[in-house]
C-alpha positions as a printed Julia matrix, in Angstrom:
471×3 Matrix{Float64}:
 230.23  227.96  209.44
 230.12  228.66  205.53
 230.16  227.22  202.06
 227.02  225.0   202.6
 227.28  222.1   200.32
 224.54  219.55  199.3
 222.27  218.07  196.68
 220.66  221.12  195.12
 217.88  219.33  194.17
 216.83  219.4   198.1
 218.23  223.01  198.98
 215.97  224.22  201.36
 218.06  227.19  202.32
 217.98  230.08  199.77
 220.58  233.09  198.36
 219.61  236.39  196.98
 216.22  235.49  195.84
 214.14  238.28  194.78
 210.38  238.77  195.87
 207.25  239.97  194.26
 203.91  238.84  195.2
 201.28  237.98  192.81
 199.62  241.55  193.02
 203.17  243.13  191.3
 202.17  245.51  188.52
 203.97  248.65  187.9
 201.34  251.64  188.16
 202.14  255.35  188.04
 200.83  256.4   191.05
 202.2   253.93  193.73
 205.52  253.48  195.09
 207.61  250.34  194.37
 209.61  248.47  196.63
 212.14  245.57  195.87
 213.09  243.49  198.74
 216.0   240.25  197.98
 215.92  237.73  201.01
 219.21  235.5   202.11
 219.37  232.95  204.35
 216.76  230.46  206.32
 213.23  229.84  205.59
 212.53  232.2   208.67
 214.0   235.19  206.76
 211.95  234.58  203.73
 208.8   234.16  206.07
 209.91  237.66  207.73
 209.78  238.97  203.71
 206.37  238.22  203.67
 205.54  240.18  206.72
 207.45  243.12  205.6
 205.73  243.08  202.09
 202.15  243.06  203.52
 203.12  245.86  206.08
 204.51  247.75  203.03
 201.27  246.85  201.2
 199.3   248.51  203.71
 201.29  251.81  203.6
 200.4   252.16  199.44
 203.33  250.19  198.05
 203.43  247.78  195.72
 206.19  244.92  194.51
 208.32  244.93  191.54
 211.09  242.17  190.84
 213.18  244.87  189.15
 215.54  247.16  191.32
 215.93  249.77  188.98
 212.14  250.46  188.94
 211.87  250.73  192.92
 211.49  253.88  194.83
 212.41  250.92  198.13
 214.97  248.27  197.8
 215.4   246.14  200.97
 217.89  243.38  201.43
 217.15  241.05  204.2
 220.03  239.29  205.63
 221.5   236.67  207.61
 224.44  236.49  209.98
 224.78  232.92  210.43
 227.81  232.77  207.62
 230.5   234.83  206.84
 229.78  233.82  203.28
 226.16  235.22  203.46
 227.33  238.59  204.88
 229.9   239.01  202.2
 227.39  238.84  199.58
 225.21  241.04  201.22
 228.02  243.7   201.04
 228.49  242.89  197.46
 224.98  243.53  196.54
 224.66  246.9   197.94
 227.85  248.04  196.21
 225.78  246.97  193.0
 222.98  249.48  194.06
 225.19  252.34  193.86
 224.58  252.89  189.61
 220.59  252.73  190.58
 220.61  255.23  193.61
 223.17  257.63  191.11
 220.44  257.86  188.32
 217.63  258.05  191.37
 218.85  260.09  194.32
 215.37  259.65  195.78
 215.73  255.96  196.11
 215.74  254.73  199.89
 217.89  251.4   200.5
 217.78  249.27  203.53
 219.3   246.47  205.14
 216.75  244.32  206.95
 217.24  240.9   209.52
 219.93  239.46  211.21
 222.52  241.17  209.66
 221.12  244.22  210.37
 220.84  243.72  214.13
 224.39  242.51  214.4
 226.03  245.79  212.58
 223.7   247.94  213.46
 224.73  251.63  212.94
 227.77  250.11  211.14
 225.84  249.83  207.91
 225.12  253.43  207.93
 228.57  254.49  208.56
 230.47  251.8   206.35
 227.8   251.74  203.38
 226.95  255.07  202.68
 224.38  253.86  200.44
 222.45  252.57  203.31
 219.39  254.62  204.65
 217.57  252.06  206.88
 218.82  249.42  209.52
 215.94  247.54  210.83
 216.16  244.34  212.89
 213.94  241.39  212.83
 211.63  242.77  215.61
 211.5   246.09  214.62
 209.48  245.77  211.28
 206.82  247.57  211.87
 208.56  250.94  212.22
 209.33  250.49  208.8
 206.66  253.05  207.63
 207.74  255.58  210.34
 211.41  255.23  209.36
 210.73  255.69  205.51
 208.92  258.7   205.99
 211.95  260.01  207.97
 214.25  258.74  204.96
 212.75  260.63  202.77
 213.08  263.67  204.86
 217.06  263.05  204.68
 217.02  261.52  208.3
 218.8   258.06  208.29
 217.15  255.28  210.36
 218.21  252.11  212.86
 215.74  250.58  214.66
 217.34  246.78  215.91
 215.42  246.85  219.4
 214.88  242.99  220.1
 211.68  242.44  221.52
 210.22  239.73  224.31
 206.48  239.87  222.68
 206.85  240.59  219.07
 205.51  237.61  217.07
 203.45  239.48  214.15
 200.75  237.38  214.83
 198.09  239.83  213.79
 199.85  240.57  210.17
 198.64  238.23  207.3
 202.21  237.91  205.07
 201.91  238.54  201.65
 202.82  235.42  199.61
 206.13  236.08  197.94
 206.56  234.65  194.67
 204.73  231.67  195.87
 203.75  228.7   194.06
 200.52  228.61  195.16
 200.71  225.44  197.06
 203.25  225.28  199.72
 203.7   228.05  202.53
 205.57  228.95  205.4
 204.13  229.82  208.81
 206.04  231.22  211.49
 205.0   229.6   215.06
 207.59  231.35  217.55
 210.67  233.97  217.24
 213.74  233.67  218.75
 216.14  230.87  220.3
 217.15  230.33  223.82
 219.78  227.57  223.26
 223.21  229.3   223.4
 224.76  227.21  220.99
 228.53  228.74  221.07
 228.9   228.72  217.21
 225.58  230.76  216.75
 224.62  234.17  216.7
 220.62  233.79  216.27
 220.2   234.27  220.43
 222.12  237.82  219.79
 220.36  238.28  216.49
 216.8   237.24  216.94
 216.29  237.27  221.09
 214.64  234.93  223.15
 212.44  232.46  222.75
 208.47  233.55  222.3
 205.78  231.69  220.65
 202.77  233.15  218.82
 199.33  232.36  219.72
 197.95  229.24  218.38
 194.63  230.43  217.47
 196.39  232.95  215.0
 198.36  230.01  213.73
 195.43  227.84  212.93
 193.45  230.47  211.35
 196.57  231.79  208.82
 197.01  227.9   207.95
 193.3   227.63  207.23
 193.06  230.72  205.43
 196.25  229.35  203.29
 194.08  225.64  202.92
 191.18  227.6   201.52
 193.02  229.41  199.11
 194.4   226.58  197.78
 197.46  226.11  199.62
 197.94  222.14  200.35
 201.18  222.18  202.53
 202.72  224.48  205.41
 205.75  224.35  207.13
 205.27  225.34  210.47
 208.52  227.25  211.29
 210.88  228.14  214.49
 214.5   228.42  215.86
 213.44  225.41  217.6
 209.51  224.11  217.14
 209.8   221.97  220.13
 209.87  224.9   222.33
 207.04  225.92  221.44
 204.57  226.78  224.18
 201.45  228.6   224.44
 198.72  229.01  227.48
 195.29  229.49  225.82
 193.5   231.19  228.57
 190.21  231.59  227.47
 189.97  227.67  226.94
 192.41  227.0   230.12
 194.68  224.56  228.2
 198.61  224.87  227.42
 199.71  224.28  223.33
 202.56  222.6   223.08
 204.02  221.66  219.51
 202.7   218.4   219.72
 199.04  219.53  220.22
 199.72  222.86  217.69
 200.5   220.1   214.97
 197.72  218.42  215.68
 195.37  221.33  215.49
 196.94  222.02  211.85
 196.53  218.91  210.85
 192.68  218.76  211.64
 192.04  221.64  209.22
 192.09  219.21  206.5
 193.26  215.71  205.56
 194.51  217.57  202.2
 196.39  219.67  204.19
 200.09  218.36  204.51
 201.88  219.71  208.0
 205.93  219.86  207.9
 208.11  221.59  210.29
 211.78  222.91  211.0
 213.55  223.08  213.06
 213.97  220.35  215.88
 216.73  220.83  218.54
 217.49  217.23  219.86
 216.92  217.9   223.29
 213.6   218.8   222.69
 211.91  216.84  220.59
 209.6   214.66  222.58
 207.6   210.99  222.22
 204.23  212.82  222.08
 205.73  215.06  218.75
 206.52  211.38  217.45
 203.14  209.68  218.36
 201.55  212.72  216.58
 203.26  212.36  213.76
 202.37  208.67  213.5
 198.67  209.45  214.12
 198.22  211.74  211.46
 198.68  210.75  207.61
 198.89  214.36  206.54
 201.87  214.97  209.15
 204.92  214.63  207.06
 207.63  211.81  208.0
 210.48  213.86  207.8
 212.51  215.13  210.61
 215.55  217.61  210.48
 217.64  217.11  213.43
 220.74  218.98  213.42
 223.7   217.09  215.25
 226.75  219.29  214.44
 229.56  217.08  215.62
 230.12  213.4   215.85
 232.27  214.11  219.0
 230.96  214.36  222.4
 233.68  216.82  223.2
 232.8   218.83  220.74
 229.47  218.82  221.25
 230.07  219.88  224.6
 232.2   222.8   223.88
 229.27  223.74  221.13
 227.0   223.82  224.19
 224.59  221.38  222.44
 223.68  219.91  225.87
 223.68  215.97  224.42
 226.21  213.44  223.64
 226.95  211.36  220.67
 225.01  208.74  222.26
 222.29  210.6   223.36
 221.83  211.84  219.9
 222.26  208.54  218.34
 219.24  206.75  220.97
 217.15  209.53  219.61
 217.56  208.56  215.68
 216.86  205.12  217.23
 213.59  206.37  219.2
 212.5   208.18  215.79
 213.01  204.84  213.56
 211.27  203.13  216.28
 208.2   205.01  216.47
 208.41  206.15  212.94
 209.39  203.46  210.36
 211.0   205.0   207.18
 210.93  208.4   209.0
 213.09  210.78  206.4
 215.85  212.34  208.71
 218.09  215.28  207.71
 220.79  217.13  209.62
 223.7   219.71  209.96
 227.03  219.26  210.35
 230.15  221.59  211.02
 233.73  220.16  210.42
 236.99  221.86  211.92
 235.16  223.56  215.09
 237.82  224.6   217.53
 240.27  221.94  218.91
 238.44  219.46  216.66
 240.99  216.74  216.07
 241.41  214.42  213.41
 239.83  211.39  215.37
 236.82  213.74  216.35
 236.36  214.49  212.63
 236.26  210.49  212.04
 233.8   210.36  214.77
 231.14  212.89  212.98
 231.95  210.67  209.68
 231.1   207.57  211.83
 228.09  208.88  213.34
 227.1   210.06  209.37
 227.69  206.3   208.85
 225.51  205.17  211.3
 222.53  207.36  210.82
 222.42  207.32  206.86
 220.75  210.86  206.99
 218.48  211.38  203.96
 219.55  215.18  203.39
 222.63  216.82  204.91
 223.96  220.75  205.22
 227.6   220.44  205.51
 229.65  223.66  206.61
 232.97  224.28  207.56
 233.22  226.4   210.9
 234.06  230.32  210.72
 234.18  232.16  213.6
 230.85  234.71  214.29
 232.02  237.97  216.31
 229.97  238.36  219.31
 229.28  234.41  219.82
 230.4   232.24  222.84
 232.98  230.31  220.73
 234.48  233.75  219.6
 234.93  235.01  223.31
 236.12  231.54  224.52
 237.78  229.37  222.08
 240.86  229.69  219.24
 239.43  229.16  216.09
 242.82  226.89  215.61
 241.84  224.55  212.86
 243.89  225.75  209.49
 241.43  226.11  206.83
 242.81  223.59  204.34
 242.19  220.96  206.81
 238.44  222.33  207.38
 237.76  222.58  203.85
 239.62  218.59  203.33
 237.38  217.35  206.17
 234.23  219.29  204.72
 235.15  217.79  201.13
 235.4   214.05  202.94
 232.08  214.67  204.95
 230.15  215.54  201.56
 231.51  212.69  199.89
 230.36  210.46  202.29
 226.8   211.98  202.57
 226.16  211.96  198.56
 226.98  208.09  198.75
 223.86  207.96  201.45
 221.79  210.15  199.35
 221.87  207.9   196.28
 221.61  204.72  198.52
 218.5   206.44  200.14
 216.77  207.08  196.5
 217.74  203.43  195.52
 215.51  202.05  198.19
 212.65  203.53  197.02
 212.64  202.09  193.5
 209.88  200.27  192.85
 207.93  201.97  195.69
 204.87  204.19  195.18
 204.36  207.28  196.91
 201.73  210.2   197.22
 203.23  213.23  195.61
 202.13  216.66  196.25
 202.83  218.37  193.21
 204.39  221.97  193.16
 204.75  222.61  189.72
 206.68  222.05  186.21
 209.98  220.38  186.37
 212.59  222.6   185.86
 214.05  220.98  182.93
 210.97  219.87  180.96
 207.75  221.5   180.92
 206.15  218.09  179.9
 206.8   216.92  183.42
 205.99  218.01  186.88
 207.42  217.83  190.03
 206.49  217.6   193.67
 207.7   215.93  196.91
 206.83  213.01  198.82
 205.95  213.2   202.69
 209.68  212.39  203.32
 210.71  215.27  201.32
 212.39  213.28  198.41
 211.82  215.31  194.8
 209.87  213.19  192.55
 209.7   214.27  188.78
 207.12  212.43  186.52
 205.32  213.04  183.22
 202.66  215.78  183.76
 199.79  213.83  181.67
 196.35  215.7   182.78
 197.58  216.3   185.97
 198.09  220.05  187.48
 199.76  222.05  190.49
 198.42  221.6   193.84
 197.37  218.07  192.82
 198.05  214.5   194.91
 199.61  211.51  192.71
 200.56  208.67  193.08
 203.54  208.05  191.69
 205.61  204.62  191.32
 209.61  205.3   191.24
 211.25  203.75  187.87
 214.43  205.6   188.42
 216.59  208.02  190.45
 219.79  209.96  190.95
 221.29  210.69  193.83
 218.83  213.94  194.9
 215.72  212.95  192.59
 213.54  210.14  192.09
 212.2   209.77  188.95
 208.4   208.1   187.97
 205.27  207.31  186.38
 201.77  207.96  187.89
 199.43  204.93  188.83
 196.04  204.99  189.18
């Protein structure tokens, strides 16, 4: 998959963001690390774990790679374009290493696991290659690299959740935070590398999740996003209290920390989201009415080839159920065009499914084969590139129309908005989100970051609601 196209106002994925936590500051007697992350929210959350491990080893953060003793790139393998971007970025660090021969450069994350020692062999610049389950080994590998020994640790684990590590919030707005609740994935979707790069599903201790969310709330955060490749598969056996914690129960536990703490989650697999989850969302005002429910295709035959384990009709029934129990719930999705053997008629089925569902947000890609996946081994990537791109353009155009309609439906309504900071375009305005995950911009007046503000919507674009505060 590649070439993500969507309204950037709502973009929940990020590319190449340099991180530095609040303790950043150059001091003469400390070594410094620079970390840059690509891909999904899980990678960005992992970078916060890495920052915590490095801080405990005496490192401080910097936002300037030229000032770093250690440069790390946390990578994504889900799309070919992301891998190409990382390789290009590595070449840009060569000049820094020439002027600082003692600099250590490391590749972390999914791309590190997938390519393993290839990075050491092909990218002579790279000293460390560390997979998503091996971050605890970083201090030892760094020490070895200082002695001239290149290091690789990409072993996957069935137990590692980093539950005992308090993440360092990197470039945080102080209002919203990611909290990982599980790692890995058992869904062998034929197009996806995640089961091979992040391993099997394992859930994190529920008590540690609640403790982390409680700490965040006490530190002034007002929204947490519970993260997992498939959050609905969360399953923890609390032996001390003799109970099983499901995802619905976990959401409730976090929501009960305080009514002032908003709870979001991502991502749900359509086959696993239960009525219990929907009832829990409906029960608690501070659990956001927004569900990311990737469908990938509108064709039952293509879905079968993708090993998604549901049909077009089943997915539509699930959407109907969500809207029955949660009227007005925000709904987003992922779509792939040009998957192996996809016909023009099947492409039209994807468009008609989007027409039926009227998604508030859609992440859209054209298919690109990922080495090692089931699709790469079983199917020919036989849809011409120009056809893939044309189909993607048609899908994007349809989505943009739906996005505008969705925004227009909110004109005249009043929403509770959590302020995340100043508007990027005007420092006299603030921006935040509704619980449906729509971005709202409004005059600052006396409000500040972290406030909940009731905002009446007066105007909109295809990606942003504009309004005025009301008492």
